[in-house]
C-alpha positions in Angstrom: 0.0 0.0 0.0 2.8 2.4 0.9 4.5 1.7 -2.5 1.2 2.4 -4.3 0.7 5.7 -2.4 4.3 6.7 -3.2 3.7 5.9 -6.9 0.5 8.0 -6.9 2.3 10.9 -5.2 5.1 10.8 -7.9 2.5 10.6 -10.6 0.6 13.6 -9.2 3.9 15.6 -8.9 4.8 14.7 -12.5 1.4 15.8 -13.7 1.7 19.0 -11.7 5.0 19.8 -13.3 3.5 19.7 -16.7 1.1 22.5 -15.9 1.7 26.1 -16.9 2.6 27.9 -13.6 1.1 31.2 -14.6 -2.2 29.8 -15.8 -2.5 27.7 -12.6 -1.7 30.7 -10.4 -4.1 33.0 -12.2 -7.0 30.5 -12.0 -6.5 29.9 -8.3 -5.7 33.5 -7.4 -8.8 34.9 -9.1 -10.9 32.7 -6.9 -9.0 33.7 -3.8 -9.2 37.4 -4.7 -13.0 37.2 -5.1 -13.3 35.5 -1.7 -11.1 38.1 0.0 -13.2 40.9 -1.6 -16.4 39.2 -0.4 -15.0 38.7 3.1 -13.3 42.0 3.7 -14.2 44.4 0.9 -17.9 44.6 1.2 -20.1 47.3 2.7 -21.2 45.1 5.5 -17.6 44.6 6.7 -17.1 48.4 6.6 -20.3 49.1 8.5 -19.5 46.5 11.2 -15.7 46.8 11.5 -14.5 50.2 10.2 -17.2 52.9 10.1 -16.5 54.0 13.7 -12.8 54.4 13.0 -13.5 56.7 10.1 -16.3 58.6 11.8 -18.5 57.6 8.9 -22.2 57.1 8.7 -22.5 53.2 8.4 -24.9 53.4 5.5 -23.5 56.5 3.9 -21.1 56.9 0.9 -18.1 55.8 3.0 -19.2 52.1 2.8 -19.5 52.4 -1.0 -16.1 54.1 -1.2 -14.6 51.1 0.8 -16.3 48.5 -1.5 -15.3 50.2 -4.7 -11.8 50.9 -3.5 -11.2 47.4 -2.3 -12.4 46.1 -5.7 -9.8 48.3 -7.3 -7.1 46.8 -5.0 -8.2 43.1 -5.3 -9.1 43.3 -8.9 -6.4 45.6 -10.3 -3.5 46.4 -8.0 -2.8 42.9 -6.7 -3.3 41.0 -10.0 -1.1 43.5 -11.9 1.7 43.3 -9.3 1.5 39.5 -9.5 1.9 39.3 -13.2 4.6 42.0 -13.3 6.7 40.9 -10.4 6.1 37.1 -10.1 6.0 36.3 -13.8 8.0 39.2 -15.2 5.4 40.1 -17.8 5.5 43.4 -19.7 2.5 45.8 -19.3 1.6 45.3 -22.9 1.5 41.5 -22.5 -1.1 41.8 -19.7 -3.5 44.2 -21.3 -2.2 47.4 -19.7 -1.1 49.1 -23.0 -3.2 51.3 -25.2 -3.5 48.6 -27.9 -5.5 49.4 -30.9 -7.1 52.5 -29.3 -8.5 53.8 -32.5 -10.6 50.7 -33.1 -11.6 50.5 -29.5 -12.7 54.1 -29.4 -14.7 53.8 -32.6 -16.5 50.6 -31.4 -17.2 52.3 -28.0 -18.8 55.3 -29.7 -20.9 53.1 -32.0 -22.0 51.0 -29.0 -23.1 54.0 -26.9 -26.4 54.6 -28.6 -27.4 51.0 -28.1 -26.6 51.4 -24.4 -28.8 54.4 -24.1 -31.7 52.7 -25.8 -31.3 49.3 -24.1 -31.0 50.8 -20.6 -34.1 53.0 -21.3 -36.1 49.8 -21.8 -34.5 48.0 -18.9 -35.1 50.9 -16.5 -38.9 50.6 -17.0 -38.8 47.3 -15.1 -39.6 47.8 -11.4 -36.9 45.1 -10.6 -34.3 47.4 -12.1 -35.7 50.5 -10.4 -35.5 48.6 -7.1 -31.8 47.9 -7.6 -30.4 51.0 -9.4 -28.8 53.1 -8.3 -27.5 50.8 -5.6 -27.0 53.7 -3.2 -30.6 54.8 -2.8 -29.9 58.4 -1.7 -28.2 58.9 -5.1 -31.6 58.7 -6.7 -32.8 61.8 -4.8 -29.7 64.1 -4.8 -27.7 64.9 -7.9 -24.6 65.8 -6.0 -24.7 62.4 -4.2 -25.4 60.8 -7.6 -22.3 62.3 -9.2 -20.0 61.5 -6.2 -21.3 57.9 -6.2 -20.7 57.4 -9.9 -17.2 58.8 -9.7 -16.4 56.5 -6.9 -17.8 53.6 -9.0 -14.9 54.1 -11.4 -12.5 52.4 -8.9 -14.8 49.4 -8.9 -14.9 49.2 -12.7 -11.2 49.3 -13.0 -10.8 46.4 -10.5 -13.8 44.4 -11.8 -12.8 44.7 -15.5 -9.1 43.9 -15.0 -9.7 40.9 -12.8 -11.6 39.2 -15.7 -10.6 41.0 -18.9 -7.0 41.5 -17.9 -5.8 39.1 -15.2 -7.8 36.0 -16.3 -7.9 36.7 -20.0 -4.3 37.5 -20.6 -3.0 35.5 -17.7 -4.4 32.2 -19.1 -4.0 33.1 -22.8 -0.7 31.3 -23.2 -2.5 28.1 -22.3 -6.0 28.5 -23.6 -5.5 30.9 -26.5 -8.9 32.2 -27.8 -10.7 29.9 -25.3 -9.5 32.4 -22.6 -12.3 34.6 -23.7 -14.8 32.0 -22.6 -12.9 31.0 -19.5 -13.1 34.6 -18.1 -16.8 34.7 -19.1 -17.9 31.9 -16.8 -17.0 33.4 -13.3 -18.0 36.9 -14.6 -21.5 35.7 -15.5 -21.9 33.6 -12.3 -21.2 36.6 -10.2 -24.4 38.1 -11.7 -26.6 35.6 -9.9 -28.2 38.1 -7.7 -29.1 40.5 -10.5 -32.4 40.8 -12.3 -32.8 37.8 -14.6 -32.5 39.8 -17.8 -29.3 41.3 -16.6 -27.9 38.0 -15.5 -28.6 36.4 -18.9 -27.1 39.4 -20.7 -23.9 39.1 -18.7 -23.1 35.9 -20.6 -23.2 37.8 -23.9 -21.6 40.8 -22.4 -18.7 38.7 -20.9 -18.0 37.2 -24.3 -18.3 40.5 -26.2 -16.1 42.4 -23.8 -13.6 39.6 -23.7 -13.4 39.4 -27.5 -13.1 43.2 -27.8 -10.3 43.4 -25.3 -8.6 40.4 -27.0 -8.8 42.1 -30.4 -7.6 45.5 -29.1 -5.0 44.0 -26.8 -6.0 46.4 -24.0 -8.4 46.0 -21.1 -8.9 49.7 -20.7 -11.6 49.8 -23.4 -13.8 47.6 -21.2 -13.8 50.2 -18.3 -15.7 53.1 -20.0 -18.0 50.7 -21.8 -19.1 48.9 -18.6 -19.1 52.1 -16.6 -21.2 53.9 -19.2 -23.7 51.1 -19.1 -24.1 51.4 -15.3 -24.1 55.2 -15.3 -26.8 55.5 -18.0 -28.9 52.8 -16.3 -28.6 54.5 -13.0 -29.5 57.8 -14.7 -32.7 56.4 -16.3 -33.8 54.6 -13.1 -33.1 57.8 -11.1 -35.3 59.9 -13.5 -38.0 57.3 -13.3 -37.9 57.2 -9.5 -38.0 60.9 -9.3 -40.8 61.5 -11.8 -42.8 58.3 -11.6 -42.8 57.8 -15.4 -42.7 54.1 -16.3 -43.5 53.9 -20.0 -41.1 53.0 -22.8 -42.5 54.9 -25.8 -41.5 58.3 -27.1 -44.4 59.9 -25.2 -43.0 58.5 -22.0 -39.6 59.9 -22.7 -41.1 63.3 -23.4 -43.1 63.1 -20.2 -40.1 62.1 -18.2 -37.9 65.0 -19.5 -40.7 67.5 -18.9 -41.3 66.2 -15.4 -37.6 66.3 -14.7 -37.0 69.8 -16.0 -40.3 71.0 -14.4 -39.2 69.6 -11.0 
């Protein structure tokens, strides 16, 4: 029995040595980083453990700043340092360069009208109005809304790099184009608590953003695209909450704008 166990151990070690170290590290590290973010980077952790030290209102913007900032650290700062220092990768190899910025910019501008129209329809759903903006006071105060959205940028940098940078480029040497779909799986699964339409769209969005970043060789393009989606959705939901307009036709849009400007 001892010989058999020793043989199995040697076999396992031999198999392990055939694996690409960077790919193995990235796949395990991305899971660990998500768990760290959930355990220590959430708003609940801030409210229970940190709010009193900062003299912050537990349910104020401070908790959101902590969440967004920690996502920036666990999703961007740590992964970038790992690839640069542990695996000696160049910034351009891990999606940090400008890449084909002309193509990226053109596609982003072409996509923007679709975002405006799509989020207009989504915002008419009460399920979306109940979730967006996540920070409820932002729907009733434009200065809070602007501060909240600016803080959100730290979140998007961390969120996008974790999947469209760290996982995509970190596993590309092993998986090639399949890395686009590898990064889509955890990205979509982390939308489980979102409205069903958004959760399903996250599959298409994950593939599309992954393919775009792959083609342009830069993760940066994914940040304004995803941030714009959330900003515009928050904006439509905020206007609907403030005005009570729920329709989706041109008349509803006119009524919403008139109610907003008149208020």
